[in-house]
SETILUM-567159 format. One record per residue (C-alpha): residue number from 1; residue in one letter; x, y, z. Coordinates in pm, 1 decimal, padded with zeros to 6 digits. Example, Ala and Ser with C-alpha at 12.3 -4.5 7.8 and 13.67 -1.06 7.14 Angstrom:
+-------+------+----------+----------+----------+
: torke : sepa :     east :    north :       up :
+-------+------+----------+----------+----------+
:     1 :    A :  01230.0 : -00450.0 :  00780.0 :
:     2 :    S :  01367.0 : -00106.0 :  00714.0 :
+-------+------+----------+----------+----------+
end
This chain:
+-------+------+----------+----------+----------+
: torke : sepa :     east :    north :       up :
+-------+------+----------+----------+----------+
:     1 :    M : -00738.1 :  00048.3 :  02227.5 :
:     2 :    R : -00623.5 : -00309.2 :  02188.8 :
:     3 :    L : -00340.5 : -00344.4 :  01949.1 :
:     4 :    L : -00294.0 : -00648.1 :  01719.8 :
:     5 :    R : -00016.0 : -00890.0 :  01786.7 :
:     6 :    L :  00237.1 : -00830.4 :  01506.4 :
:     7 :    A :  00488.5 : -01093.3 :  01393.3 :
:     8 :    A :  00771.4 : -01085.5 :  01143.5 :
:     9 :    V :  00769.4 : -01334.3 :  00857.4 :
:    10 :    A :  01141.6 : -01399.2 :  00870.2 :
:    11 :    A :  01447.4 : -01186.9 :  00950.5 :
:    12 :    A :  01268.8 : -00868.2 :  01044.5 :
:    13 :    S :  01353.5 : -00501.2 :  01050.2 :
:    14 :    V :  01163.5 : -00242.9 :  01255.9 :
:    15 :    L :  01004.4 :  00034.8 :  01066.0 :
:    16 :    A :  00882.4 :  00356.1 :  01225.9 :
:    17 :    L :  00526.3 :  00448.8 :  01144.9 :
:    18 :    P :  00359.8 :  00794.0 :  01172.1 :
:    19 :    A :  00175.5 :  00848.9 :  01498.2 :
:    20 :    L : -00184.4 :  00911.3 :  01409.6 :
:    21 :    A : -00387.1 :  01001.5 :  01716.7 :
:    22 :    G : -00273.9 :  00684.7 :  01893.7 :
:    23 :    D : -00486.5 :  00463.0 :  01661.3 :
:    24 :    I : -00189.7 :  00257.1 :  01535.8 :
:    25 :    P :  00127.0 :  00097.4 :  01680.5 :
:    26 :    K :  00418.4 :  00329.0 :  01654.2 :
:    27 :    T :  00633.2 :  00046.9 :  01510.3 :
:    28 :    F :  00582.3 : -00293.7 :  01368.2 :
:    29 :    K :  00797.9 : -00565.8 :  01223.1 :
:    30 :    S :  00815.6 : -00640.3 :  00857.7 :
:    31 :    D :  01044.3 : -00852.3 :  00632.7 :
:    32 :    S :  01243.0 : -00701.9 :  00342.2 :
:    33 :    S :  01456.2 : -01011.5 :  00273.9 :
:    34 :    G :  01231.1 : -01138.0 : -00008.6 :
:    35 :    Q :  01195.6 : -01474.9 :  00165.8 :
:    36 :    L :  00845.6 : -01615.3 :  00200.7 :
:    37 :    P :  00704.5 : -01904.9 :  00392.4 :
:    38 :    P :  00671.9 : -02242.6 :  00225.4 :
:    39 :    G :  00376.2 : -02261.4 : -00005.8 :
:    40 :    V :  00344.7 : -01882.0 : -00042.1 :
:    41 :    K :  00411.7 : -01742.8 : -00391.5 :
:    42 :    A :  00417.7 : -01368.9 : -00473.8 :
:    43 :    S :  00286.8 : -01225.0 : -00804.4 :
:    44 :    G :  00622.0 : -01048.4 : -00872.8 :
:    45 :    T :  00961.7 : -00968.7 : -00724.5 :
:    46 :    V :  00910.2 : -00931.5 : -00351.8 :
:    47 :    L :  00965.4 : -00587.2 : -00204.7 :
:    48 :    R :  00854.8 : -00662.4 :  00145.3 :
:    49 :    S :  00604.5 : -00862.8 :  00352.3 :
:    50 :    V :  00411.6 : -00790.6 :  00667.4 :
:    51 :    S :  00255.5 : -01044.0 :  00897.8 :
:    52 :    W :  00015.7 : -01021.4 :  01184.5 :
:    53 :    V : -00206.9 : -01242.5 :  01401.2 :
:    54 :    D : -00567.9 : -01164.4 :  01475.0 :
:    55 :    D : -00883.0 : -01346.3 :  01572.9 :
:    56 :    K : -00901.5 : -01495.4 :  01219.9 :
:    57 :    G : -00556.8 : -01652.0 :  01249.2 :
:    58 :    D : -00230.6 : -01583.8 :  01072.8 :
:    59 :    N : -00214.4 : -01309.7 :  00810.6 :
:    60 :    L :  00049.6 : -01219.6 :  00552.4 :
:    61 :    A :  00062.3 : -00932.9 :  00301.4 :
:    62 :    V :  00322.8 : -00959.9 :  00023.0 :
:    63 :    F :  00414.4 : -00648.3 : -00175.6 :
:    64 :    S :  00580.9 : -00718.1 : -00508.1 :
:    65 :    T :  00644.6 : -00573.1 : -00854.2 :
:    66 :    T :  00711.1 : -00666.6 : -01210.6 :
:    67 :    S :  00847.1 : -00459.1 : -01501.0 :
:    68 :    K :  00914.7 : -00506.7 : -01866.5 :
:    69 :    T :  01046.7 : -00287.8 : -02145.0 :
:    70 :    R :  00924.0 : -00286.5 : -02506.8 :
:    71 :    T :  01126.4 : -00127.5 : -02784.5 :
:    72 :    R :  00955.5 : -00038.1 : -03112.8 :
:    73 :    K :  01135.1 :  00111.8 : -03426.0 :
:    74 :    G :  01117.2 :  00484.8 : -03422.9 :
:    75 :    H :  00996.8 :  00507.7 : -03058.2 :
:    76 :    D :  01154.2 :  00549.3 : -02724.8 :
:    77 :    P :  01160.3 :  00234.8 : -02506.2 :
:    78 :    E :  00826.9 :  00179.4 : -02336.3 :
:    79 :    L :  00823.4 :  00063.4 : -01981.9 :
:    80 :    T :  00534.5 : -00131.3 : -01817.9 :
:    81 :    T :  00535.4 : -00173.3 : -01439.5 :
:    82 :    T :  00283.2 : -00359.3 : -01220.2 :
:    83 :    I :  00269.7 : -00356.2 : -00842.5 :
:    84 :    F :  00086.8 : -00626.2 : -00637.4 :
:    85 :    V : -00035.7 : -00686.0 : -00285.6 :
:    86 :    D : -00119.5 : -01049.2 : -00222.7 :
:    87 :    I : -00304.5 : -01125.4 :  00100.0 :
:    88 :    F : -00272.8 : -01472.2 :  00263.4 :
:    89 :    Q : -00457.6 : -01603.5 :  00570.6 :
:    90 :    G : -00456.2 : -01931.2 :  00762.7 :
:    91 :    K : -00365.6 : -02110.4 :  01077.5 :
:    92 :    N : -00074.1 : -02320.6 :  01207.0 :
:    93 :    G :  00153.6 : -02201.4 :  00931.2 :
:    94 :    K : -00081.1 : -02304.1 :  00647.0 :
:    95 :    L : -00160.8 : -01995.1 :  00451.7 :
:    96 :    K : -00397.9 : -01958.7 :  00156.5 :
:    97 :    K : -00426.3 : -01659.1 : -00076.7 :
:    98 :    Q : -00747.2 : -01463.5 : -00001.9 :
:    99 :    R : -00717.3 : -01168.1 : -00245.4 :
:   100 :    S : -00478.6 : -00965.4 : -00463.3 :
:   101 :    V : -00457.9 : -00595.3 : -00540.7 :
:   102 :    R : -00287.5 : -00492.0 : -00867.8 :
:   103 :    E : -00199.4 : -00156.1 : -01026.6 :
:   104 :    I : -00043.4 : -00130.8 : -01374.0 :
:   105 :    V :  00118.9 :  00158.2 : -01563.7 :
:   106 :    A :  00161.5 :  00032.3 : -01918.5 :
:   107 :    N :  00373.9 :  00132.7 : -02226.1 :
:   108 :    C :  00520.1 :  00447.7 : -02077.4 :
:   109 :    E :  00775.9 :  00635.9 : -02286.8 :
:   110 :    F :  00824.6 :  00912.9 : -02031.7 :
:   111 :    D :  00875.9 :  00922.1 : -01659.5 :
:   112 :    L :  00698.5 :  00626.5 : -01498.0 :
:   113 :    T :  00594.6 :  00613.9 : -01134.6 :
:   114 :    N :  00423.9 :  00307.0 : -00989.9 :
:   115 :    E :  00536.1 :  00260.9 : -00635.3 :
:   116 :    F :  00416.4 :  00188.6 : -00283.5 :
:   117 :    L :  00469.5 :  00448.5 : -00017.5 :
:   118 :    P :  00655.3 :  00216.1 :  00227.2 :
:   119 :    T :  00577.4 :  00396.3 :  00553.6 :
:   120 :    S :  00206.8 :  00406.1 :  00469.4 :
:   121 :    V :  00192.7 :  00030.7 :  00531.8 :
:   122 :    M :  00032.4 : -00037.2 :  00873.9 :
:   123 :    V : -00192.8 : -00280.5 :  01060.0 :
:   124 :    T : -00464.0 : -00155.5 :  01290.6 :
:   125 :    D : -00778.7 : -00272.6 :  01471.5 :
:   126 :    L : -00969.2 :  00056.7 :  01455.8 :
:   127 :    D : -01311.6 : -00091.2 :  01516.7 :
:   128 :    Q : -01176.4 : -00326.3 :  01792.6 :
:   129 :    N : -01337.7 : -00634.7 :  01649.7 :
:   130 :    G : -01029.4 : -00845.0 :  01664.3 :
:   131 :    V : -00977.1 : -00846.1 :  01286.8 :
:   132 :    G : -00680.5 : -00641.7 :  01159.8 :
:   133 :    E : -00704.8 : -00375.3 :  00889.6 :
:   134 :    L : -00418.1 : -00344.6 :  00643.9 :
:   135 :    T : -00358.8 :  00014.0 :  00515.0 :
:   136 :    F : -00125.5 :  00106.8 :  00229.7 :
:   137 :    A : -00090.0 :  00374.1 : -00036.2 :
:   138 :    Y :  00079.6 :  00404.3 : -00369.4 :
:   139 :    R :  00138.0 :  00653.0 : -00654.1 :
:   140 :    S :  00102.7 :  00567.9 : -01023.6 :
:   141 :    T :  00158.7 :  00783.1 : -01336.0 :
:   142 :    C :  00330.6 :  00825.7 : -01667.5 :
:   143 :    R :  00410.9 :  01186.9 : -01720.3 :
:   144 :    S :  00627.8 :  01408.8 : -01931.6 :
:   145 :    D :  00545.5 :  01736.5 : -01750.3 :
:   146 :    V :  00508.1 :  01874.5 : -01401.2 :
:   147 :    S :  00169.0 :  01732.0 : -01298.8 :
:   148 :    P :  00021.6 :  01536.7 : -01006.0 :
:   149 :    A :  00035.3 :  01153.6 : -00994.3 :
:   150 :    T : -00262.5 :  00931.6 : -00935.0 :
:   151 :    M : -00267.8 :  00823.4 : -00568.8 :
:   152 :    K : -00473.8 :  00557.3 : -00405.6 :
:   153 :    L : -00505.3 :  00458.3 : -00035.4 :
:   154 :    L : -00661.4 :  00124.9 :  00063.1 :
:   155 :    V : -00787.2 : -00010.9 :  00386.9 :
:   156 :    L : -00850.9 : -00381.0 :  00379.3 :
:   157 :    E : -01033.6 : -00580.2 :  00648.3 :
:   158 :    G : -01090.8 : -00940.3 :  00551.0 :
:   159 :    P : -01303.9 : -00932.7 :  00228.0 :
:   160 :    K : -01393.2 : -00564.8 :  00273.1 :
:   161 :    K : -01203.1 : -00301.6 :  00067.8 :
:   162 :    Y : -01220.1 :  00068.3 :  00123.4 :
:   163 :    I : -01039.2 :  00313.6 : -00109.6 :
:   164 :    L : -00955.9 :  00685.2 : -00137.2 :
:   165 :    R : -00877.3 :  00775.8 : -00500.5 :
:   166 :    G : -00719.8 :  01109.7 : -00603.7 :
:   167 :    Q : -00403.1 :  01291.4 : -00689.1 :
:   168 :    T : -00085.3 :  01380.4 : -00522.3 :
:   169 :    R : -00018.9 :  01742.7 : -00428.0 :
:   170 :    I :  00262.8 :  01919.0 : -00608.1 :
:   171 :    F :  00398.0 :  02273.2 : -00609.0 :
:   172 :    P :  00496.5 :  02345.1 : -00976.7 :
:   173 :    G :  00624.9 :  02698.3 : -00896.3 :
:   174 :    G :  00792.9 :  02607.9 : -00570.8 :
:   175 :    K :  00678.3 :  02557.1 : -00206.3 :
:   176 :    D :  00585.6 :  02925.4 : -00175.8 :
:   177 :    Q :  00346.7 :  02898.9 : -00471.9 :
:   178 :    E : -00006.5 :  02759.2 : -00509.8 :
:   179 :    A : -00035.5 :  02382.2 : -00481.7 :
:   180 :    V : -00191.8 :  02162.4 : -00752.6 :
:   181 :    G : -00388.0 :  01838.8 : -00676.6 :
:   182 :    G : -00420.5 :  01673.7 : -00340.5 :
:   183 :    D : -00790.7 :  01598.3 : -00342.1 :
:   184 :    Y : -00946.8 :  01255.4 : -00317.0 :
:   185 :    T : -01280.3 :  01084.0 : -00371.3 :
:   186 :    P : -01376.5 :  00825.0 : -00109.9 :
:   187 :    D : -01511.8 :  00482.0 : -00195.2 :
:   188 :    M : -01592.3 :  00376.9 :  00167.2 :
:   189 :    K : -01955.9 :  00305.8 :  00176.2 :
:   190 :    G : -02038.4 :  00127.9 :  00498.5 :
:   191 :    A : -01705.5 :  00196.3 :  00664.6 :
:   192 :    P : -01699.9 :  00280.6 :  01033.7 :
:   193 :    Q : -01624.8 :  00647.3 :  01107.1 :
:   194 :    A : -01287.5 :  00541.9 :  01258.7 :
:   195 :    F : -01188.1 :  00401.6 :  00917.9 :
:   196 :    L : -01277.6 :  00727.1 :  00741.7 :
:   197 :    D : -01083.0 :  00934.9 :  00996.0 :
:   198 :    H : -00788.8 :  00706.6 :  00977.1 :
:   199 :    A : -00780.4 :  00704.7 :  00589.7 :
:   200 :    D : -00803.5 :  01085.3 :  00578.1 :
:   201 :    K : -00515.3 :  01123.4 :  00822.8 :
:   202 :    V : -00293.9 :  00882.6 :  00637.0 :
:   203 :    W : -00379.6 :  01051.1 :  00306.7 :
:   204 :    K : -00279.9 :  01396.0 :  00436.8 :
:   205 :    K :  00047.2 :  01241.7 :  00570.5 :
:   206 :    F :  00154.9 :  01119.3 :  00229.3 :
:   207 :    V : -00026.8 :  01321.6 : -00040.3 :
:   208 :    T :  00249.8 :  01583.5 : -00100.8 :
:   209 :    E :  00524.5 :  01477.8 : -00337.3 :
+-------+------+----------+----------+----------+
end
């Protein structure tokens, strides 16, 4: 299978990726410095960015977050956190935003989770059409008990978006007891079988908390 040419945005670090049936590169370069190319603006505080080159040109995915706290009389502080993925595409260093993905957990008085799973981020060309697919997953919840979090896994290829929606898997009574959660519902109508297989494998890799 032909692999995409992957390039760092700036000072890059190498991040090991899970080996999934040889469908993805074992490593790729990403930037965690927070520095972005001229003209590129993130929706929040930059966590990392990933760039790659395919038949459509130069591609950049920027992962960022915002948070704010509200305090009301007689209540515990309420935290709101939003995570973003902004996708840019262009040629010769001129990048234009193509789409944004956003997830918000609002006004949480308890334990808030709204975070990307860093090693779920990968770039593939599963259908070998010369256009890269960006995969990433995240967990989101506000909980005051032992319960699964909401989990979503996205596969983006140009304007196309495929999603698995479900819950994380937890073991309330310990690893030797019955698990709770872990299932997903696919929203991948029209996706090639390779995308479905890939998403399922990545989900299983990261579903357990």
